[in-house]
C-alpha distance (Angstrom), angle and dihedral (degrees) to the residues before:
residue distance angle dihedral
X1 . . .
X2 3.78 . .
X3 3.81 93.0 .
X4 3.80 93.1 48.6
X5 3.81 91.8 49.2
X6 3.80 90.4 49.0
X7 3.81 92.3 50.6
X8 3.82 91.2 47.6
X9 3.82 90.4 48.8
X10 3.81 91.5 52.0
X11 3.82 91.2 48.4
X12 3.81 89.4 47.8
X13 3.80 90.6 52.4
X14 3.81 91.3 50.0
X15 3.82 91.2 49.0
X16 3.80 89.8 48.6
X17 3.81 92.7 52.8
X18 3.82 94.1 46.5
X19 3.81 91.0 45.8
X20 3.80 90.9 53.1
X21 3.80 91.3 50.7
X22 3.81 91.9 49.3
X23 3.81 91.6 49.3
X24 3.80 91.9 50.0
X25 3.82 91.9 48.7
X26 3.80 93.5 57.4
X27 3.78 121.1 96.9
X28 3.76 119.7 -107.1
X29 3.78 114.3 -109.6
X30 3.77 115.5 -135.2
X31 3.79 92.6 -156.8
X32 3.80 92.9 68.7
X33 3.76 130.5 -154.7
X34 3.80 95.6 -42.9
X35 3.81 92.4 69.7
X36 3.79 91.8 62.2
X37 3.81 90.4 61.6
X38 3.79 98.9 38.6
X39 3.78 99.7 32.4
X40 3.75 128.0 -134.8
X41 3.78 102.2 -84.7
X42 3.80 94.1 171.2
X43 3.80 92.2 66.6
X44 3.79 101.3 35.6
X45 3.75 115.0 132.9
X46 3.78 97.3 17.0
X47 3.78 122.9 142.1
X48 3.79 90.4 -108.1
X49 3.80 93.2 53.3
X50 3.79 91.9 49.5
X51 3.82 93.0 50.7
X52 3.79 99.3 33.6
X53 3.81 93.0 115.3
X54 3.78 90.8 62.1
X55 3.79 95.9 54.6
X56 3.78 126.0 86.1
X57 3.81 89.6 -111.8
X58 3.79 91.0 53.1
X59 3.78 92.1 50.0
X60 3.80 91.6 47.7
X61 3.79 89.9 50.8
X62 3.82 91.5 49.4
X63 3.80 93.9 48.8
X64 3.81 91.5 45.0
X65 3.80 90.4 55.3
X66 3.79 92.0 45.5
X67 3.80 94.1 48.1
X68 3.81 90.9 45.0
X69 3.80 91.0 55.1
X70 3.81 90.7 45.4
X71 3.80 89.9 49.5
X72 3.81 91.2 53.7
X73 3.80 92.6 47.7
X74 3.80 92.0 48.3
X75 3.82 90.8 50.9
X76 3.78 89.6 50.5
X77 3.81 91.5 48.4
X78 3.80 91.9 49.9
X79 3.80 90.5 52.0
X80 3.81 94.9 46.4
X81 3.82 95.9 42.9
X82 3.85 96.5 75.3
X83 3.81 89.7 53.6
X84 3.82 92.3 61.7
């Protein structure tokens, strides 16, 4: 089990570093945290919103979410692994 935990810890560290880089590469949003709950109704349906997934910002956002979820699952696996 020690080897598996070490490999998972190294992968977790790599995910953490890549996730930090992706977060720092994203643009700052002037609307703040409140817009994520309310939504930006003034720009809904624009060309940019419809094609956001194809832009670099959209891809960074997608990969940030994916790596964030992977990071959480890896942390959970590292905490459950010693119990087995």
